[in-house]
C-alpha angles and dihedrals in degrees: 000000000000114000092215136078114198114227091219089059090055092048092048090048091053091049091051093048095049092044089054090048090055090050091055094055112126137197111202118172105304095342126093132190138035144322126225087253102057113227097026116122096248137092121223134190099225090044091053091047094050092046091053090048091053091054089049095049092059099031094242125158123232120194096212098046093115090057092050092049090049089051090055090048092051093047093058105111119236129200117140090193096056122053089190088067110025113099102001135111127228140199116276093218134046103351105043103141099089142012120267132210093240096052093044094049096048091049093048089049091056092047094052096102098019098065133036112263089240094052113129091237091056094045093049091048093050091046090051089053093050093044092052096054108114115275102239143118088229126089103262137163130220127280124199089269132013096266094045123104116262110274129196097225095048092044093051092051092048094048093050092050094048090049091049091053094045097252096126092117094064120109090237091057094047094048093047093048089050090050091050092052092048093046090067113116124233091255090063098255138097133236128207087276135004094273101051133082121269122274128190090234097057093037091054092049090048093051092049090048095049091050090048090051094055106271115145119248090237096046113126096245093052095040093050091049093051091048089051091050093051091047091058092064117108121189096225097044107025113220110348124206103174084295129038104285097330139086131200113211115187122201120193124188138133090014091298131111125213118193121205112196096193114199096217109187099062091053091050089052091049091050092051091047091051089054097042090244096133096110093095134097087234092062096044095045093049094045091050091049088051090054093044094048093061114112121187092338094310142096126213119226111233090238095050104051092134096040114133094222134046115244124240095211092060089051093047096046094050093046089049089057090050091047091054091048090053091050090056094052113097093216116008094178093061095041117121101178147332113245138187111226110178103311094333126100106215130196104221107204127190120238099206139073147155122014097356092052089050091050092048094049095044099042112026096038093045088060086068092050102252123066093188098053117067115213117244091247089064090063089069117082113231111220111260094229091058090054091048093051094047092049090048092053091048090050092052092050092050091047092052091050093048092048088076085071105022121199130163092233091060089060093049093049092048091050092050093047094049092048095047095046095047093046091046099049095032143073128346087206113107097212094055090050089051092051091051091050091052092048089051089054090051090051091048092057089056098041103034107082115170104164093124096054101027094073093062093044093046091048093055092049098035113164094015129114089246090059090053092052092051091049091049096054095039095053127063107275122231113274088238089070091057090049094050093047091046091053091048091051091049092049090051091051091050091049090048091052092051092047092051090050095055 
């Protein structure tokens, strides 16, 4: 397997996935948006919420967003006489009689930046969530409905939403967070509730939630959970959660059954990214498999290989993992690829752009017969100091040749060429570039002699500032100037060394 993921492949994948999402948009009666099974003639609340989140992750515009938002507004249940109903959102299939924690949380998540935090829809949704926390003096988490047992998935969603809306000081939040901490198993992971064995799905959601609620990445509870997640990886089967990468969680209450087909691996990747635990072969291998398993902008849940329709939650979860990877990249626009070197995941960024990149691609690569196919040798980074030395030697040879017919403009052109080439091929580090620029200025003072032409120019502009500038650069500068510029260049080199050593 290749140890490299090309950035352009990720960008193309995202474009395909969002394009497909737009194609699956539906308008049915007074409802607008998507269903969890893309292509079916239904509209769902969680599906609409996850679609809106996808557009937000990648800063994409969607012409019918207002209609989708209005659909979510209209689907909020209202009953002033029943706090179990008033302000929540429910499933559009199977269990439709009452709001659930999961539906309400996903919808509130999508509305975070779309509506003002004081909007009545937001306030009613948050109040529903608080009112449907279990009535108990014990520390308990949320279930899908008020009478349900506390569940890890529902509790994690509720805690993240309350934290996002600044409700972390409520008793419900504090009790649920305490319950989540105490529901951790001895192995470091979480199950679907506090009595069941650990799964990678619920452990990943718990890690993400604890980080969101203020726990440090290196805290013992988070560190133990990440270590447990990494330990579950098996080379021949990736991360296993009963099934390969997926988990079916069944909820039964009020004679109804709700099935959660969790897509486990993307959430594990998000959890590891949140904790800066990506420098592992497990992370890189799984992320690459996630990229490679995309088909037409979609991903197939392991349980639903023969399903007629693609699922929106698989699309959302995988794009969320990609979104978090992009957030961790220092400069996504200049990224070439993501590589695994030893046990380190490395962002390999290009150090060229614009006209010079065009020249290099058109000229140097054409010498090898194909401008679109980079030779394998180009994948290896040549050390910057080797390039600098080679360019310096070339500059000396050119200077010696030109000295047979000396001219001040030759010196200027050589200085410019050397500076531009070194800065272009060389270091990404700003301080080193600054030092080279200062050294070029020093060289210019020694090489750039304009006595023969400066007299005429100075005479025409006698008494002006421009005349003073010409006189300054045509006469021998004060030694103090060389000292100051030399100190500045040395300081920049020291700063560069320190920055490289971080």
